[in-house]
N, C-alpha and C positions, 0 to 999 in steps of 0.2 A: 241478978243481972241489972245493969244500968238501963234506964228507959231508952236511951239512944241506941244501945246495942239491941234491945228487943225490937225496936222499929226497923233497924237495919236487917235483922234476921227475918222479920215479917215481909219486908220488901224483897229480900232474896227468895223467900219461899214463893211469894207471888210471882216473881220473875220466872222461876223454875216452872211453876204451874202454868203460866202463860206460854212458855216455850213448849211444854208438853201438849197443851191444847192446840197450838199452832202446828206442831208436828203431826198430831192426829188428824186435824182438819185438812191440812195441805196434802197429807198422804192420801186421804179419801178422794181428793181432786186430782192429784198428780198421777196416781196409778192408772185410772182409765184414760186420762188425757195422754199420758206417756205411752200407753199401749197403742193408741191411735197414731201418735206422732213418731213412734219408734225410739223413744228415749230408753236407753239401756238401764239407767239407774233404777227405774221402777221395778226391775226384776232382780235386784240385789237381795239375796236370801236373808242376810242378817237384818237388813233394814225392814223388810216385810215382816219378819218374825217379831222384831221389836214393836212394830206398829200393831200387829195383832195382839201381842201380849199386853200392851198398854191399853188398848181398847177393851180387851177382856177384863182387865183389872177394873176399869171404870164401870163397865156394865155389871160386873159381879158385885161391886160395892153398892151400886144403885139398887140392884135386885134384892140384895140383902138388907136394904134400908139404911145403909151406912153412908155417911158423907165421906168424900175423898179425904185421905189422910193429910194431903197438902192443904185442903180447906180448913181442916181442924187445927193444924199447926199454925197456919197464918192467922186464924181467928184468935187462937190463944195468945200468940205473940203480939198482935196489934191491939187486942183487947186489954192487955195488961200494960201497954206502953202509955206513958203520960203525955207524950207529944201528940199533936193533932196529925191526922193522916195527910201526907203530901198530896197535892192536887192530882198529879198523874196517877198515883197509886189509887186514889179515890175513883178516877175515871175507869181504870182497868178493873177495879174491884166491882163496880156497878155493871161493867160489860160482861164479866164472866160469872157473877153470882146473881142468879135470878131468884126471885121469891115465888116459887111454884111448889106444888106438892111433890113429894119425893117420887110418887108413882109416875109422874109425868117424865121425870128424868130417867127413871128406870126403863120405861117404855121406849123413850127416844134412844137411849144408849144401847138397848138390845137391838133395835132396828138398825142402828149404825153398825153394830158389831156383826150382824147378819150380812149387811151390805159389804163389810170388809172381808168376811169369809167368802162371799160370792166373788169378790175381786180376786181373792187368793186362788180360786178355781179358774176364773176366766182369764186372769193375767198371772199365770204361775211364776213364782220366782225361779231363777236358774242358779246353779252352783257358781258359775263363772260368767255373770252377766256383763262384766266390763272387760272381757278379754280384748286384747289388741292384736294386730298381726305379729307383733314382736313376742307374744307369749308362746307361740309355736315356732321353734326354730326350723328354718328351711334347710333341707338337706340337698346338697348339690352332688350330682353324679359325674 
């Protein structure tokens, strides 16, 4: 592969990784806040299931002592690229990759996953969370 292509792929993997992190973090904030404010989207079943599955994958990998697959891909792609890391990519890289022991991440991710499970019980998803009055036809006699 060409060095520019590897860097573009590394940047893409980093962008996807950042999007997943934001999805997970914002979900942990939006669900309890949405329950208080009456936001219907926080009860959408597929959204909540996706959120739990992503958090379970993160926690499971950390407990198993493995790095996230996206972290490994990005490291492999950016490590083999000849071009220097772009400024923004470097900032984001330092923001999401902390140099701490793996057990710290494992403990944190398990706590976050348990919190998300508690939210699943406290703010349960509904099959049709976004129904509108137009979803149920009115019958006239």
